[in-house]
C-alpha positions as a printed NumPy array, in Angstrom:
array([[ 88.592, 118.052, 106.806],
       [ 91.228, 115.521, 105.855],
       [ 94.893, 116.169, 105.956],
       [ 96.518, 116.88 , 102.831],
       [ 98.845, 113.954, 101.503],
       [101.939, 115.235, 100.268],
       [103.31 , 114.276,  96.956],
       [105.27 , 111.194,  96.658],
       [108.216, 112.833,  95.097],
       [109.167, 116.51 ,  95.092],
       [112.167, 118.496,  93.541],
       [113.687, 120.443,  96.477],
       [114.805, 124.046,  96.175],
       [118.373, 124.552,  94.632],
       [117.908, 122.459,  91.682],
       [119.508, 123.428,  88.256],
       [117.082, 124.903,  85.951],
       [117.622, 122.205,  83.388],
       [117.506, 119.649,  86.312],
       [120.904, 118.273,  85.502],
       [121.694, 118.514,  89.334],
       [118.687, 118.124,  91.615],
       [117.86 , 116.808,  95.069],
       [114.463, 114.802,  95.214],
       [112.609, 114.214,  98.43 ],
       [110.693, 110.986,  98.351],
       [107.949, 110.669, 100.784],
       [107.272, 107.461, 102.967],
       [110.358, 105.641, 102.211],
       [113.587, 104.664, 104.02 ],
       [117.253, 103.234, 103.571],
       [115.562, 100.268, 101.88 ],
       [114.524, 102.134,  98.644],
       [117.135, 104.817,  98.993],
       [120.196, 102.421,  98.831],
       [118.496, 100.264,  96.066],
       [117.612, 103.321,  94.111],
       [121.182, 104.791,  94.625],
       [122.624, 101.647,  93.279],
       [120.483, 101.417,  90.185],
       [121.075, 105.168,  89.421],
       [124.887, 104.654,  89.669],
       [124.665, 101.626,  87.036],
       [123.53 , 104.498,  84.415],
       [126.969, 105.762,  82.923],
       [125.322, 109.282,  82.295],
       [124.988, 109.703,  86.091],
       [128.024, 111.674,  87.532],
       [127.031, 111.543,  91.182],
       [124.147, 110.097,  93.285],
       [123.723, 109.807,  96.928],
       [120.879, 109.6  ,  99.186],
       [120.13 , 110.382, 103.064],
       [117.659, 110.242, 105.616],
       [117.37 , 113.736, 107.004],
       [116.139, 112.517, 110.406],
       [114.852, 109.202, 111.872],
       [111.677, 110.589, 112.784],
       [110.904, 112.191, 109.406],
       [109.451, 109.575, 106.981],
       [111.443, 110.765, 103.873],
       [114.797, 110.226, 102.119],
       [116.322, 112.641,  99.909],
       [118.258, 111.733,  96.649],
       [120.822, 113.743,  95.004],
       [121.607, 113.225,  91.429],
       [123.891, 114.965,  89.257],
       [124.251, 114.159,  85.368],
       [126.979, 114.412,  82.709],
       [126.354, 116.719,  79.831],
       [123.337, 118.72 ,  81.332],
       [121.219, 115.684,  81.01 ],
       [117.894, 115.398,  83.165],
       [118.236, 113.893,  86.56 ],
       [114.495, 113.718,  86.603],
       [114.57 , 111.326,  83.272],
       [117.392, 109.419,  85.292],
       [115.294, 108.801,  88.396],
       [112.303, 107.664,  86.473],
       [114.28 , 105.218,  84.401],
       [115.874, 103.823,  87.566],
       [112.699, 103.649,  89.392],
       [111.273, 101.573,  86.495],
       [114.31 ,  99.406,  86.133],
       [114.129,  98.789,  89.942],
       [110.569,  97.917,  89.642],
       [111.252,  95.496,  86.558],
       [114.265,  94.018,  88.824],
       [111.832,  93.387,  91.669],
       [109.483,  91.615,  89.573],
       [111.906,  89.346,  88.015],
       [113.221,  88.33 ,  91.473],
       [109.826,  87.64 ,  92.7  ],
       [108.846,  85.515,  89.644],
       [112.302,  83.559,  90.154],
       [111.459,  82.918,  93.641],
       [107.93 ,  81.864,  92.856],
       [109.263,  79.513,  90.407],
       [111.831,  78.187,  92.833],
       [109.206,  77.48 ,  95.348],
       [107.234,  75.506,  92.978],
       [109.73 ,  73.566,  91.056],
       [112.763,  72.928,  93.439],
       [112.987,  70.258,  96.09 ],
       [112.799,  71.312,  99.63 ],
       [112.343,  69.744, 102.647],
       [109.034,  70.655, 104.24 ],
       [107.736,  70.138, 107.734],
       [103.951,  69.927, 108.13 ],
       [102.652,  71.639, 111.281],
       [100.604,  69.107, 113.615],
       [ 97.533,  70.493, 115.157]])
């Protein structure tokens, strides 16, 4: 029998009933996404506080705490931030590919 795969994101105990303040555990991620996600969330003026932590180096999870102004949903803010981060990564990737094709670089050919 195969091991059950944990959900990618889960809401941890202690969240407000309206999710205006909650901590989310994100499975199989590290500081790389944690810091970028925190940055994207803090760009949202409706987010009062956002921080993340890596509970233990041997655990393959991060925890993201989000607190909202005006009892707004932290889950909606998290989903929007993930979408915005995805869009940003796509834009950077497209600009990089375009630069590789159009800009002039000194290129060295490997000799066999």
